[in-house]
N, C-alpha and C positions, 0 to 999 in steps of 0.2 A: 502304689501309683494308681490314680483314678483311670478307669477305662476310657473316659472321654479324652483326657490329656494324652493317653497312649495313642489313641486314634489320631489326634491332632499331630503328634510327633511323626507318626508314620506317613501321614498325608503330606506333611512338609518334606519329609525325606524323599518321597516320590515326586512331588511337584517341583521342588526346587533343585534337587540333586539327581533325579532320575533313577533312584535306587528303590527296589522293592523291599530290601531288607538290609539290616546293618551287618557290617563285618564283625568278626569276633572282637569283643572288648568295647566296641563303640556304644552298643546299647547300654551296657552297664555304666559307662562313663556319662552318657547323656542323662540317664534317669537318676544317677547319683547326684549330679549337679541340680537337676530339677527338684530333688528331695532336700536340697540345701546342704549337701555334704561336701566338704573339701575332698579333693581326690589327688592321689598320686597314681599316674597311669604309665605303665610300661608296656608298649606294644611294639612289635618288630617294625623295622624300617619298611615303608611302603604299605602299611595297613590302614592308613587314613586317620592319623591322629588329629588333624585339623578339624575334621567333622565332629569330633568329641566336644569341642567348645563352640563351634559355629551353630549347631542345631539348638542347644539349650539357650543360646544368646537371643534367639528370636522370641523366646517366651519370657524374657526379662525386659523390664522397662528401660533400664539404664544402658550404659556403655560396657563393652567388653574391651579390656586393656590387655594386650598381648606383648609380653617382653620376649624379645628374640635377640640372640647374640651376634648374628651375622647380618650385615646390611644387605648383602646380595640375596640371602634367603628371605629376608623381610620384603624386599622389592618383588621377588618372585611370587610370594604369597599374596601380596596386594594385587599384583597384575592378574593373577589367576582368579581371585575373587571378583575383580572387575569384569574379566572376560566371561565369568559365569553369571553376570548380571547384578552383582552386589556393588552399588555405586557409593554406598555410605561407608567407605573404608579409606584409611589414610595411614601412611608411615611417617613417623617423626624420627628423623635421623640426620646424620651429618651430610647426606647427599643434598639436603635442602639449602637453598640460598637463604640469607637472612630475611629477605622479603617473603619468600615462600613459607618460612618458619613462622614469621609474625602473622601472616594471613591465616595459616592453618590454626594457630593457637587462638586467634581471635574468634574463630567459629568452631572450636573443638567440640562443643556440645551438639553439633549437627551430625557428627559421625557416630555410627553404631560400633564399628570395629576400629580400634586405634592400636597400631603396631608401634613399638618403641624400643629403643636400645636401652640397656641398663645405665649406660653413661648419660644419655639424654635425660632419662627419668630423674637423675640426681640433680640436674640443674634447677636452682631455686625457683626461677620464673616458670619453668615447665611444670614443676611439682605443684606450684601454687595454682596453676590452671587446672591440673588434674584433680586437685582437692575440691574444685568447684563443681565437678561432675558427680554423677551417681554411677559409681563403678559397680556394676552388678556381678561381673565375673572378672577375676584377675588371673590371667593365664601366664605361666612360666614355661616357655618352650625350651627344649634342650636343657632341662632342669639339672642334669648331671654337672653342668658348669658351676653349680653352687659348691660342689664338694671338691676338696683338694685331692680326693682319691679318684675322682672321675677322670675321663680321658682328656677333658678340655677345661681345666680349672680356670675360672675367670674371677679375679678378686672383686670386680664390680658387682657380680652376682651375689656376693656375701651381704650386700646392702639391702637386698630385696625384702628381707624380713622386716627391717626397720621401716622401709618405704611402705610396705603393706600396712604396718601399724598406722603410719601417718595418713593413710587413705581409709582409716576406720575399719581395718581388717575385713576386706570384702571376701566373698566366696572365692575360693582359690582352686585352680586346677594346675598341677605340675605334670609336665609331659616329658618323657624320655623314651629312647628305643633300647638303650643298653645301660643298665645300672646294677651293679652287684648290691647285695643287701646293705653293706656298710655305707654305700653312696646313697641309697634310698633313705636310710635312717638319718643321714646328715641333711638331706633335702628337707625332710619333714621338720627336723629340729630347727633348722635355720629359718624356714618360712613361718614357723610357729603355728603349724596346722595339725598338731598332734591330736587335738580333740575334734570330734565330729568329722572323722576322716574315713574314707573308704579307699583302700589300695586295690588297684586293678592291675594285676601282674600277669602277663602272658609269657610263655616260653620264647626265648630268643631263637629257637630252632626254626629253620625254614626248610622243611623236608623236600620241597620241589627244587632246591638248589643242590646240585651235585658238587661235592668238594674234591678238588684235585690239587696235588702238589707234585711238581716236577723239578727234580734237581738238575742244575745246569753245570757244565764244565767249560766255561768261556764260550758257550754257543747259545747264549740267551736269545740273541736276535733271531737266529735260525729257528729256535723252538717257538718263539713268539709268532713268527710268520706262519709256521706250520699250524699253530693253534688257531690263528685268526682265519686262515683258509679253511680249516675244518669246522670251526664254530659258525662261520659266516657272521650273521649279525642280526640286529644291531647290538653293539657292545661298548663297554668302557674299559680302558686300560689305565691303571693308576700308577703314578710315579712319585718319587720323593724329590725329583729334580725337574725344574722347568726346562732346562736345556735338553735333558734326555727326552722329555715329552715332545719337544719340537723336533728333535732328530728322528725319533721313532715314527712320528706322524708322517714325515717325509719318506721314511723307509717304507711305510705301508702304502703310501700313494704310488711309489715306484715299483712295488713288488706284489701287490694284490689288486684284485679288481674293485676294491672298495674305496670310497671316499673317506679320508681320515683328516681330522683337524685336531690341533692341540688346544688346550684350554687351561689357563692359569691366571694368576693375579696380575701379570704384566699386560694383559689384554685390556683394551678400552671397554667401557660398559656396553656401548652399542655393539661391538664385535661379539661380546659374550652373549648378548641376547639373540643376535642373529644365529650364532652357532647353536645355541640351545634350541631355537625354533627349527633350524634345519635338521637337527638330530631327531627331534620329536616327530617331524614329518618325513623322516627317512631320506632326506636330501643328503645327509651325512650318515654313514653307517657306523663309523668307529670314532670315539672320542679318546684322545690321549691326554689325560688330565692329572693335575695334582688334586689334593683333597678339596680344592675350591669348587669342584664340579660335583653335582649330584643332588645336593640338598634342595628340595623344592621342585625337582624335575619330575613331572607327572607323565611318565612313559611306562606303561605296563608291560610292554613286550621286549624289554632288554633281555637278550638271551645269554650274554656272558659278561663276566667281570674278571679281568686278568690283573694281577698285581705284578708289575715288573720289579718293584722293590719291596722288600719285607716291610709290612706295616709295623707301627710302633707299639700297638697294643691290640688285644682281642676285641675291645669295644669298637674301635675304629674299623677293624677288619669286618666285623659283622654288620656295621652300618653300611659300609661300602659294598659288600657283596649283596646286601639286602636290596640293592637297587635293581637287581635283575629278577626276572620271573615274578613280578608283582601280579601278573595275571594267573600265576600258579600253573602255567603250562610247561614249565621246565626251564632250567637254566644251569650254567656251569660257572663255578668260581675256581679259577686256576691261580695258584701261587707259583711263580717261577723263582726258585731259590738257588742262589749261587753261594758257595761257602764264603763267608766274610761279609755277606750283605748286611748283617746286623751292625757292622761297624759304621755304616752311613747313618743309621738311626741313632747310634750312640753319640756320634758327633752332633747331630741335630738336637738330641736331648740335652747334651751338655751346653749347647749354645742357647737353649731356651730358658735356662734358669740362671739367676745371678750367682756369680762366684763369691767367695768370702771377701775378697778385696772390693768387689762391686757393692756388696752389702755395707761394708764399712764406710766406703766413700759416700754412699747415699745417706747414711745416718749422720755422717760428719758434715756434709754439705747439702742438706735437703733442698735448699733454695735453688740449687743449680740443676735440679731435675725437671723444672717446669718445661723447658724447651724440648725435652725428650719424652714427653708424656705419652706419645703414640707407641713407644717401645714397650712391648708386653712386660719385659723384666722391670722396667721403671714403674709401670703401672702397679705391679705387684708390690714393689718396695714402697711406693707412695701410699698404697693402702695400709701397709703395716705401720708406717710412720704416723699416718693420720689416726689410726686406731690405737695409738700409744703402745703398740707391740714393741718390746725391747729388742735391741740388736741381737742379743743372744737367743731370744725366743724366735726371731725371724730366721736366724741361721739354722736353728734346730728344725723349724717347720720346712724350710726349703730343702734341707738335707734329707728329711723324711720323704718329701715328694720326689727328690732325685732317686732315692733308693726304690721307691714304689714304681717309678717309671722303668728302672732297670728290671724289676721283677716282671712287669708287664711285657717288656721286650723278650725276656727269657721264655715266657709262655709262647710267644710267636715263634721263637727259635725251636722250641720243643715241638710245636705244631708242624714245623717244616721237616724236622729230622726224626722224630720218634716213630718207631715201627708200631703204630697203634691206630685205632680208628680215629680219623681226623675229626669227625663230628663229636665224638666222645671227649676228645681233648679240649675242644672249644667249649662245649656245654659244661664240662666239669668246672671251668673257671667261674661260671655263673651258678655253681651248685646245682646243676641239672644233669640229667643222664639221658641217654638215648632210650626212648620208650619202645620204639619199633625199628628193628634193623631191616635193611633191604640190601640186596647185592649192588644196587646202584648208589649206595650211600657215599662212598668216597674211594679215592685211589688206593687206599690201604685195603679196604674190604673187597675190592675187585680190581685186579691188575689189568683187566680187559674192558674198561668202561666204554660204553657207546653213548651217543648224545641222548639226553632225556627229552629231546624235542625234535621236530622236523625242521631242518634248516630252511631259511627263506632265501630264495634266489634274488639277486639284485641286478639292476641294469648297470653295466660297467661304466658308462659315461653319462654325465648329466648335461643336458643341453645348456650352453652358456647363457643364451638369451633368456631361457626359462629361469635360470638361477638368478639373473639380475632382476627379473620381474618379481621373483619370490622375495628377494631382499627388500625391494621397494614395498611389497605388501607387509613385510615384517616391520619396517620402519613406520608405516602407517598404523599398524596394529598397536604399536607402543607409543604412538604420537610423537615420534622422534624426528 
């Protein structure tokens, strides 16, 4: 890399983002892209993966196309870039009205950064517009969605390799926070980026996060209240049930000095944005959330993440606990485990994949699936049918995935119950080991853990008129 270009990159980093140096992994990613190398980048949650594609994009003449699986994450990323001063950014997704979509597509070449869902990208008219652009960088965010062995398999992601070809194989950057070797290999193969590639793989370990597991015997609510009062905040509590998230948020409001709100898919988009903004500015100290919350939330001082329900797999658990201690000043990840908690996840897993009867029905009456296209199970089967995968092959693939999900859940049960270093159990799943042990590592290594940070004191009551003023400011901020 030429010295002059290196100087220009660091000047941009300082002037546009306010940073004097890159975080681990970012520099390698930026300069690999500038060297014309495809990249597969695995960096822990909260280490700034978006900077990896944003910085080199300013040195390319054409557009950067970012494929993102979650509409809410896409919207968050676009809004953040706009707040940071980047106006040439847009999201193409189903939130748009037909008029907004037509207007945006008619002037697509005026945008530098284009966020798009994999489903939208497959629409013929949209793809035709994309082909008219000069795509300098093709970014696949949450790239583990490509692999059936990843935590969040999305059949629409399997089309990205072919779509990349139709765009003349642009320089590609695949990003993920948690992917075992098998998943990484599948990402590379599917995207067709095996040649001229640099893999930038960093450990999933977050040493500044203390790992705790506490077994419960029908007293989970009491232990939760005790933990929140000890940890203070700000913090996130994750649930597998929206109803339980609502109930516990009310419980916290009544029994702690902290403001708590629930966050899940039933909320309106405006309410979600207001809650996110209040949490970021400490108007709310505790969020009771389903997995819908956290991606794209730029809050470095989250001090704790508690899991009320057992997560379904190690990848999800590491992503969610990685949202605390982004400033590396210390955080606690607490799993509250009650015997039988895994049964809830087993029921959810069984409901997420089509049964043998559902597979047979789909293959017998494929035309009847159209009105159910938003159902993830139908989406999976529709993909198999369109790709000429036989019914027996589809049955085999889905059964393999069902078994893999069982194995992933077994790892989490082992994490909860095994008398062994909790960090070592998690890292071993990713073929890693603990390189440096400390007595503050986890609740197995030290039965008398203290907080790895100094708790922040919060004002118990928030002035109501101030809160209303704040909500008005938030609406103005988002032009709502």
